[in-house]
N, C-alpha and C positions, 0 to 999 in steps of 0.2 A: 377314369375320366382323362383321356389323353388329350392334351392341348399342345398343338404344334407351335404356337407363337403368333404374334400379330402379323408378321410378314406373309404368313401362309394362309391367312383367313380368307375363305371363299364364301360365295353365296350359298353353298350347299349346307352351311352351318347356321340355319335360320334360328335354331334354338338359342344361340349365343346372343343374337340381336334381340330376341324376345326376352332373354334374361336381363340384358342391359337396360332395356326399356322398362320392363316391369319392376326391376330392382330400383331404378330411379323413381318411378311412380310410387313404389312402397315407401321409400324414405320421405318423399315429398308429402304424400297423403298422411303418413303417420305423424309427421311433424306439425301438420296443421289441423289434426283432429278430424279428418274425413273418414269416419269409421268404415262405411261400406266400400269405399274406394281402397282403403287399406286392406280390407279382407280380399277383395278381388285381386289386387296386386300381389298379395302374399300367396294366393292360390296360383297365380301365373308364375311366380318365382319358383315355387315347388314343381310345377308342371315342366317348366323349362329345364330345371335341373334334371328332372326324370328323363326328358328327351335327350339331354347331353349324355346321360349314362347309357341310354338305350341305343345310341348311335356312335360306337367307337370308331376311331380313325383306323382304317384297314388298308393295307398295301399288299398287292399281289403282282406277280410277273407272269405275263401271258404273251407268247410269241416274241420274247425279248423286250417287251414294253412294260414299263412300270405303270400299274393302274392303281389309283387311290379311290377310296369309296367310304361312304358312311352308311352302310346298310344297317337296318335295324337288327339288333341282337336282344331278344327278350331276356330280361333278368328279373328275378322275383323282386328285388329291391326297387329297380326301376319302374316295374309295373305297379308296385305299392305306392310309389311317389306319384305316378300318373293318376291313380285312382284318388289319392288324397288331394292332389292339386285340383283336379277337375271337381271333386266333391266340394271343396272350399269355394271354388268359383260359383258352382250351382247354389250353394248356401247363401252366398252374397247376393246373387240375383234374385232368389226367393225373398230375402230380406229387403231388397230394393223394391220389389213389387208390393210387399206387405206394408212397407212404410209410405206407399203412395208416390213412389218415384223420387225419393230424396237420397242423395248420395252421402249425406252428412251422418 
């Protein structure tokens, strides 16, 4: 997980924004006892970390120009985290429906 620093953060790194939002939601929901929301946020945190792993910072030089990109690079660990994160989110959504739409 290569992180360049805050000054170089750009909009192509959406998974970091998702991680910040879901991490904050996880802390807030866990501290107030909202179980379903906590499970959804935990799944989103795991999924965001997986996307961070799967999109490494890549630099190449073409025709004398420096090109930076975040192309997906499939890794077994990143794929496993993707599956776990999405599975946890789906579990929470099924739990939400079975409880009659209560996020507590």
